[in-house]
TIGURO-976724 format. One line per 3 residues: number of its first residue (from 1); for each residue x, y, z of N, C-alpha, C, CB. Coordinates in steps of 0.02 Angstrom, whole numbers, plus 50000, padded with zeros to 5 digits. Glycine has a CB too. Layout:
N
NUM) X Y Z X Y Z X Y Z X Y Z | ... $
//
This chain:
118
1) 50388 49399 50297 50420 49461 50277 50496 49457 50283 50393 49518 50320 | 50519 49412 50327 50591 49409 50338 50629 49378 50280 50606 49371 50401 | 50596 49335 50241 50630 49302 50185 50658 49351 50134 50583 49256 50151 $
4) 50616 49395 50104 50643 49443 50056 50693 49491 50087 50586 49482 50024 | 50681 49510 50150 50726 49557 50182 50796 49527 50191 50698 49579 50251 | 50798 49465 50213 50862 49430 50223 50896 49419 50156 50851 49363 50259 $
7) 50857 49401 50105 50887 49389 50039 50917 49453 50010 50834 49360 49991 | 50881 49508 50016 50908 49571 49990 50970 49593 50029 50854 49626 49993 | 50969 49585 50095 51029 49602 50133 51087 49556 50114 51014 49596 50208 $
10) 51073 49493 50102 51127 49446 50083 51158 49466 50017 51100 49374 50079 | 51116 49487 49969 51143 49509 49904 51186 49571 49914 51085 49524 49855 | 51163 49618 49955 51201 49679 49968 51268 49665 50001 51161 49726 50010 $
13) 51268 49622 50051 51330 49606 50087 51377 49567 50042 51314 49565 50151 | 51350 49520 50002 51393 49482 49957 51424 49527 49904 51352 49426 49923 | 51386 49575 49879 51413 49622 49830 51468 49664 49860 51357 49668 49803 $
16) 51457 49688 49921 51509 49727 49955 51571 49685 49968 51481 49756 50020 | 51560 49623 49988 51618 49579 50001 51658 49566 49938 51594 49512 50031 | 51623 49558 49882 51658 49547 49819 51698 49609 49799 51608 49528 49763 $
19) 51671 49668 49817 51707 49730 49801 51770 49738 49843 51662 49790 49811 | 51768 49718 49906 51827 49728 49950 51874 49668 49951 51804 49743 50020 | 51855 49614 49918 51897 49554 49917 51967 49567 49891 51864 49501 49875 $
22) 51977 49605 49838 52046 49617 49816 52088 49654 49868 52046 49657 49751 | 52058 49701 49903 52096 49738 49954 52113 49694 50013 52057 49799 49977 | 52069 49649 50031 52081 49604 50088 52136 49553 50073 52016 49568 50107 $
25) 52140 49531 50011 52189 49481 49992 52254 49512 49966 52160 49434 49939 | 52267 49573 49984 52327 49609 49962 52334 49609 49887 52389 49578 49993 | 52278 49618 49854 52274 49625 49781 52296 49563 49744 52314 49684 49759 $
28) 52296 49504 49778 52312 49442 49744 52257 49424 49694 52321 49384 49795 | 52197 49444 49712 52140 49436 49666 52130 49504 49633 52074 49411 49703 | 52128 49504 49567 52121 49568 49532 52051 49597 49539 52138 49559 49459 $
31) 52046 49660 49522 51981 49693 49523 51937 49666 49468 51990 49769 49515 | 51872 49663 49480 51826 49644 49425 51824 49699 49373 51755 49630 49453 | 51798 49685 49313 51794 49736 49261 51750 49795 49284 51766 49706 49196 $
34) 51762 49855 49257 51724 49914 49279 51648 49908 49275 51746 49972 49238 | 51619 49878 49222 51546 49872 49223 51521 49829 49282 51521 49842 49158 | 51559 49777 49299 51539 49735 49355 51548 49773 49421 51581 49670 49356 $
37) 51598 49815 49425 51607 49856 49485 51547 49902 49494 51672 49898 49480 | 51523 49931 49440 51465 49975 49444 51403 49937 49467 51451 50008 49376 | 51393 49877 49440 51336 49836 49460 51341 49815 49533 51330 49773 49415 $
40) 51401 49796 49554 51410 49776 49624 51399 49834 49672 51480 49747 49634 | 51422 49894 49653 51410 49953 49695 51335 49967 49701 51447 50014 49666 | 51301 49962 49644 51228 49974 49645 51193 49923 49688 51200 49973 49573 $
43) 51212 49860 49682 51180 49808 49723 51196 49817 49797 51203 49739 49700 | 51258 49836 49812 51278 49845 49882 51240 49902 49915 51353 49857 49887 | 51219 49951 49876 51183 50009 49904 51108 49998 49900 51202 50072 49866 $
46) 51083 49976 49843 51011 49974 49833 50976 49915 49867 50997 49971 49760 | 51007 49858 49871 50974 49800 49900 50958 49809 49975 51016 49738 49890 | 51006 49829 50017 50988 49840 50087 50937 49897 50096 51050 49855 50127 $
49) 50943 49949 50055 50894 50004 50059 50824 49981 50042 50915 50061 50014 | 50819 49940 49990 50754 49913 49970 50727 49867 50024 50760 49875 49904 | 50770 49827 50054 50748 49782 50107 50718 49821 50166 50806 49739 50132 $
52) 50751 49874 50186 50726 49913 50242 50663 49952 50224 50780 49961 50267 | 50658 49976 50162 50597 50010 50140 50538 49963 50141 50607 50040 50070 | 50547 49902 50116 50494 49853 50117 50474 49834 50189 50514 49790 50078 $
55) 50523 49828 50233 50508 49812 50303 50469 49868 50336 50574 49799 50341 | 50486 49930 50321 50449 49986 50350 50378 49988 50324 50485 50052 50334 | 50368 49977 50259 50301 49975 50231 50260 49919 50262 50303 49968 50155 $
58) 50290 49862 50272 50255 49806 50303 50235 49823 50375 50299 49742 50303 | 50280 49856 50412 50266 49875 50481 50208 49926 50483 50329 49905 50514 | 50209 49975 50437 50155 50024 50436 50088 49992 50419 50171 50079 50385 $
61) 50087 49947 50371 50025 49914 50352 49998 49871 50409 50035 49871 50290 | 50042 49835 50443 50018 49793 50498 49994 49836 50557 50074 49745 50521 | 50027 49893 50569 50004 49938 50622 49935 49965 50605 50054 49996 50632 $
64) 49925 49986 50543 49860 50013 50522 49806 49959 50527 49864 50039 50449 | 49820 49899 50505 49771 49845 50508 49756 49825 50580 49796 49784 50468 | 49804 49831 50624 49793 49813 50694 49756 49866 50733 49858 49800 50726 $
67) 49761 49929 50713 49730 49983 50752 49663 50007 50724 49776 50040 50756 | 49652 49998 50660 49590 50022 50629 49560 49966 50588 49603 50085 50585 | 49495 49953 50601 49462 49900 50564 49447 49921 50492 49397 49880 50599 $
70) 49436 49985 50482 49420 50010 50415 49443 50082 50408 49344 50004 50400 | 49439 50107 50347 49457 50176 50335 49408 50223 50370 49457 50191 50259 | 49345 50202 50375 49294 50243 50408 49309 50251 50482 49224 50212 50399 $
73) 49337 50200 50513 49356 50206 50583 49413 50256 50592 49377 50137 50611 | 49461 50255 50546 49515 50304 50548 49487 50374 50538 49568 50290 50494 | 49442 50381 50490 49412 50446 50477 49375 50472 50538 49364 50441 50417 $
76) 49343 50429 50575 49307 50449 50635 49352 50470 50692 49263 50393 50658 | 49414 50446 50693 49459 50463 50748 49499 50527 50736 49506 50406 50759 | 49492 50556 50677 49531 50616 50660 49489 50678 50671 49556 50612 50586 $
79) 49521 50732 50691 49487 50796 50700 49476 50828 50631 49527 50844 50746 | 49415 50821 50604 49400 50844 50536 49408 50920 50529 49329 50824 50517 | 49381 50957 50577 49382 51030 50569 49452 51058 50568 49341 51064 50625 $
82) 49495 51032 50612 49564 51058 50614 49601 51040 50549 49601 51029 50675 | 49593 50978 50526 49627 50958 50464 49600 50996 50404 49619 50883 50453 | 49535 51007 50402 49505 51044 50346 49530 51116 50346 49429 51042 50350 $
85) 49535 51146 50406 49560 51214 50411 49633 51218 50388 49554 51240 50484 | 49673 51170 50408 49744 51169 50386 49748 51160 50311 49783 51113 50423 | 49707 51114 50284 49709 51102 50212 49688 51164 50172 49664 51043 50194 $
88) 49638 51200 50197 49614 51258 50160 49660 51318 50167 49544 51277 50185 | 49692 51326 50224 49735 51385 50234 49807 51373 50210 49735 51405 50307 | 49836 51316 50229 49907 51305 50214 49919 51256 50156 49941 51279 50275 $
91) 49867 51220 50136 49875 51173 50081 49873 51101 50103 49939 51187 50044 | 49864 51056 50054 49858 50985 50071 49923 50955 50098 49837 50947 50011 | 49980 50982 50080 50043 50954 50105 50049 50964 50180 50103 50987 50069 $
94) 50029 51022 50204 50031 51034 50277 49981 50991 50314 50018 51109 50291 | 49922 50981 50283 49872 50937 50314 49898 50865 50317 49805 50940 50276 | 49930 50844 50264 49958 50776 50263 50013 50770 50316 49987 50760 50193 $
97) 50053 50820 50323 50106 50820 50374 50076 50816 50444 50150 50883 50367 | 50020 50851 50454 49986 50849 50520 49958 50780 50534 49930 50902 50522 | 49928 50748 50484 49903 50680 50494 49961 50633 50511 49865 50655 50431 $
100) 50016 50640 50476 50074 50597 50489 50106 50613 50557 50126 50605 50433 | 50098 50674 50581 50123 50691 50647 50080 50657 50701 50124 50768 50658 | 50014 50657 50690 49969 50626 50738 49974 50549 50737 49897 50647 50724 $
103) 49982 50521 50678 49987 50449 50669 50051 50433 50629 49923 50420 50632 | 50109 50430 50662 50172 50421 50626 50177 50355 50587 50229 50426 50673 | 50142 50304 50609 50147 50239 50575 50093 50228 50523 50144 50183 50626 $
106) 50054 50279 50509 50002 50274 50459 50033 50273 50390 49951 50332 50465 | 50013 50225 50347 50041 50224 50279 50026 50289 50241 50013 50164 50240 | 50073 50309 50200 50067 50373 50164 50006 50374 50119 50130 50385 50123 $
109) 49991 50320 50085 49933 50318 50040 49868 50329 50079 49930 50252 50003 | 49863 50299 50137 49803 50306 50178 49797 50378 50203 49803 50257 50237 | 49852 50407 50225 49851 50476 50249 49832 50524 50192 49918 50496 50279 $
112) 49859 50513 50132 49843 50555 50075 49769 50548 50056 49887 50538 50015 | 49744 50487 50059 49672 50477 50044 49629 50513 50096 49655 50401 50043 | 49649 50511 50159 49611 50544 50211 49609 50619 50200 49642 50530 50280 $
115) 49665 50649 50183 49667 50722 50171 49627 50739 50108 49740 50746 50164 | 49632 50698 50057 49597 50711 49995 49521 50707 50003 49620 50662 49941 | 49497 50661 50045 49426 50650 50052 49394 50691 50108 49413 50578 50063 $
118) 49428 50739 50136 49398 50781 50188 49342 50823 50160 49450 50827 50220 $
//
C-alpha cells in the first residue's frame, strides 16, 4: 500500500516545488505557462489528497477483515432493533450515521449494506 501512497505524495511535492521554484531563485527561472501552472496546482492538491484517501480506505478494509470474518458476523454484532427503529423513524441516513458511530473504521459500503438489509 505504501508504494502508490509514496508515489502520489512525490508527484504532489514535486509539483509544488516546481511552482515555488521561481520564487526561491529570485525569479531567475521564469514562471511556467498558465496551463502548466493550472496542471501543477491540481497535481499539488489532488495527488496527496488521493494518497490519503486510498490509505484510509485500505486501513478501513483491513480493520473490517481483521475484526469480522463475514458480513453475517457483523450483522450479528449489531443491535438490529435499535437500528431498525432509527431507520424507520429518522431515515436511513441517521441509521447509517449510528452504525458509523458504533464502528468508526467500518467501510462506508459495508455500513450502507447493513442498513439497507435490515
